[in-house]
N, C-alpha and C positions, 0 to 999 in steps of 0.2 A: 269446426268448432263444436264442442259437446253441448248437450242440453243444459248441463250444469253451468257451463260458461255463459251461455246464452241467458240463463236466469239471473245470474249475477249482474249483467248489464241491464236486463229489463227491469230488475228490482231497483237499480240505481236510477234509471230513467223515471220510473213511478215516483220515487222519492223526490227527484229533482222537480218533476211536474207539480207535485204538491206543494213544493216550496215556491216555485215560480207563480202558482195560482195565488198563493197566500200573499205574495209581494205584489201581484197585479191588483189584487183587491185593496191592499193597503194604499197603493198609488191612487186608485179610483177614489178611495175615501178622501184623500188629500185634494184631489181635483174637485170633488163635491163640496169640500169646505172652502175652497178658493171661489167656487161659484156663489156660495152663500155670502161670502165677504163682498164680492163684486155686485151682488144684487142684480140690478137691471142693466149693468154696464156691459161693455163689449167682452164677449167670452173668448173670441178667436184672437190670438196674438200671433201674427205671422213671424215677427221678429224672435219671440220666444221659442216657437216651435223650430225655427231654423237653428237657433242656438243649440237646442236639445239634440237634433239630428247630427249637427257638426260635431258636438261633443261625443256623442255615442260612436260615431265612426272613428273618432280619434282614439277611443278607448278600446275598439274592437281588435282583438288578438287572433281572430279566426278560430276554426276553419271557415265559418260563414263569411261570405264577402260582404264588404262595407255596404253595398247597395242592398243586399238581402237584409242585413241588420237594420238599415234605415227604414225599408219598407215594413218591417215588423213593428217598429216603434211608431211609424205613422199610424198604423192601425190601432195601436195601443192608445196613442193620444187621440185618435178619433173616437174611440169607444169611451174614453174618459171625458172627453169634451161634450159628448152626447148627454153625460150625467148632468152637466150644467145647463145646456140647452141644445137640443139637436138643431143642426144647421140645414137650410134649404139652399141648394146650389142650382142656378139656372144655367141651361146649356142648350146649344143648337141641337134639336131632336131630329128624328124620333129616338127612341131607346136603341143603343147600340152604336152611336157615333164615336168617332175619335174624341170629340169634345167631352162627352160623358166619361170616356176612359180617363182623359186628363183630370176631370173633376174628382173622379174616385182616387186617382193616383196622389192628388194633393190633399184631399180632405178625408180620404179613407172611406170604408164601406158603411160607417155608421151615420154619415151625412146622408140626407135625402136629395137626391138629384131630380131636378124638375125639367122635363123636356119642353122646348119651346119650338114654334114653327119657324123662327128666324132668329138671327143674331139681335135684330132690333127688338123683337119681343122679349128676349132674354134680358137685355139692358132694361127695358121698360119694367119688367117685373121687379127687378132690384131697385130701380129708381122710386117705384111706388111702394117699396118695402113689403112686397109680397114674397120675396125671396131675400136671402141674406147676401148672397155673392153670386156673380155671373163669371163663368169660365169661357173665354172666347179666344179662338185662334187669331194670331196677329201675324205670323210669318212662317213660311215653309222653306227648308233649305234648298229645295229645288226650284220652286215656282215663285218664291219671293213673298211680298206683302200681301195680306188679306185686307183689300181696300175697304170693305164695309166696316170692319172693326175699327180701322183707323179713322174713318169719317165719324163714326159714332162717338169716339173718345174726345173729339174737339169740343163737343158742346155738352156732354154728359156731366152732371155733378158728381158722378162716381170717381173714386180715386183707385189707381192701381195699387194693390197691396200685395201682389205676389205674382210669380211666373211658375209655368210648369213646361218642362221640355219633354216631348214624347216621341219616341222612336216609332215611325210609321211603317207598317207592313200592310201592303195592299194584296188582297187575295182575289182570284176569279172565282165567283160563287155562282151556283145555279141550284135550282130545285131538284134536278136529276143529275145523274152521273154522266160524263162524257161530254165533249164539245160539239158533237154533231148536232146540226140543226139550229145553232144560235144565230139569230138574226139581229139582235141588237145588244149592246152593252150599256148599262146605266152606271152613272157614278156622279159624284160632284165634279165640277169643271176642273178643279185643281188636281184631283185624283186622276182624272183622264189624261191630264197633261203630264203627271208624274209616271204614267205607264205608257206613254205615247209610242215608244220604240217597241216595247214588248208587244203591244196590240198590233203594230204594223207587221210584225214578224209572225205572230201566232194566230191572229184573227183578221187577216187582211180583208178589207172590203165589208166587214161587219159594221153596221151603223153605230155610232157612238152618241149617246144622248145624255146630256148634263141634268142633273136634278139638284134639289136643294140640299141633300146630304148623302153621305155614303150609306147610311142606314135607311133612308128612303129608297135608295137604289136597291138594297137587299130586300126591302119590303115588297117592291114591285117585282123583283125576281122570284119571290116566293109565290106570286100569284100567277106566273106565266112561265112555263118551261121552256119557251123559245127564246127567252132572254136571260142574260147574265148580269152579274153586278161586280164591281170592284169595290170592296170594303174589307174591314178588319175582322179579327176573330170574334169581337163582341157581337157584330151584326150577324155573322155567320151563326153563332149560337142562338141569338135572340130569334131568328126567323127560320131556323132548322135547315139551312142550306148546305149543299155539298161543296166542299173545297175542291175545285178542279186543279188549281195551281197555286202554289205558295209563293209569297213575297215577289210579286211581279213588277214592282217599282223599278225604273231604270236606274236610279241611284241607289247603291247599297247602303248609304248612311242617311237616307231620307228622314228628315226630322221636322216636326212641326213645334213651334213655341206658342204657347197660350198665356194669356194675362188673366189674372184674377182681379176683379173689381168689386169694390164694396163702398160703404159710406165713411170708412175710418182712415185716419192717417196712421201710418206705421212707424214705430220707433226704430231706432238703430240696432241692427243685429250684429254688426261687425264686418259683414261682407255684403254690401248693398249695391243697388243699382237705381238710378233716377231716370225717369222717362219724361221727355219735354215735347211740346209742339211749338214751333216758331213760325212766324210769318215775317218775311224780310220785305221792305219796300221795293217796288219794281223799278230799280235804278241801278246803273253800273257800280260794281263793287258791293253790292248788298250782301251777297253770300258771304264774302270774305268778312264783313263787319259782324256778321252772326257767329262765324267760327272762331274769329280772333280772340274774343274774351276767354273762350274755353282754353285755348291754347296758351294764352298768356298767364292763366291761373293754374296751369298743369293739370287740367281736367281731361281725362281720357275718354274719348268717344268710342262706344262699342257698336253703335249703329247710326246710320244717317239715311233717311228715306224721304224722297220728295213725293208730294201728292197734289194735284190740282185742288185749290182751295174752294172751288165752287161758288166764289164770290165775285169773280171777275176774270176776264179773258186773260190767259197767260199769267195768272197769279198762282203762287204755290205756297203750300205749307211744308214744313220740314219736320220729320219726326226723328228725335234724336234720344239715343240712350247713352248715359254717361255713368262712369264708375264713381261709387260713393253716394252718400245720403244727402239730401237737400239741406239738412242742418249743419253739415260740414262747413267750416269757415271758408275754405276756398271755393266751394260750390256757391255759397251765399254771395261771395264777392263777385264770381262770374255771372250769376243770375242778375245781380243788381246792374252790372254793365250791360248785359243782354237787353234788359228791359229799357235802357236808355237808347239803344240803337235799333231794336227790332219793333215792327209794327204790332205784334202779338206775341206774347209768351205765356204759355200755360204749363205749369208743373203738373204732369199727369199722376205722378206719385213716386214716392221712394219705397223700396221694397227689398227683401232679401234675395239674393241671387239663388236660382233653383239649386237645391241640395241633392235632389235625387235625378 
């Protein structure tokens, strides 16, 4: 391609960039005006953002992939939302955890992410209104439910208002190159379990120590060259570690689902999910009595998880995800029947199904 041909394309790109910038600022002005109209009201509307992203993906004709276009518009919405009021998002820290990556994926880089020492502390920050939302892991495709998050949701006044699905890549990280001399591997307990077979094959006999988070493991590894960590790209970058091995998770599609919780109830987006927690009386047929109203009203379950209730021996809570919004007529009818047969029913929230 000649220099003249290159110049034609580059001049066209420059002209398009100028027009894109003009349109972005026009969009930002509208977002600012919306903020003025809302006043002190809620600025983040998950159902609206989900509708925008779904619409953008439906309009996309390429060559950019739908997910790429959606990520770009997520960042645009994040920057525009910050003009109304910057959001603070609590997550399990320190900096560089998968929880922080999930928060950024959902809210964009314009939101402020606040690291917390535990999932409990992250919940408390939002409950006390010292942060706007918490992003907490709830289940992993390999290792199952995150028990502490489920336990906290039973009693918290916060409502689920969104979900994030994050592909998890675990890397073996160290302060220096090479695997020689590694005596311990640090990571979160779930991450160690996700990489169990790889560790057995490649680092047999090396001690495995669970810590509060992957990023904490990376921090510890940065201080001692005799240890390694299992963590993601963000932690590697944050603590300046060498990546000794890429994507060492045993399952190639290892994915973690996170929930977004805040003080608001979310409107209908058009493609929603509702999360419940139910306690059935400890008697024969109790579980059937809980599930039967959902089936009779043609409500589709996407998750059913049991967990000890911590209130009595052999008593259990059931965490249920169902398709649809709690305001839907058939869901309302099913919930009304559920409350008549179950010992305890709590609607954790209705929210848009993850778009990205």
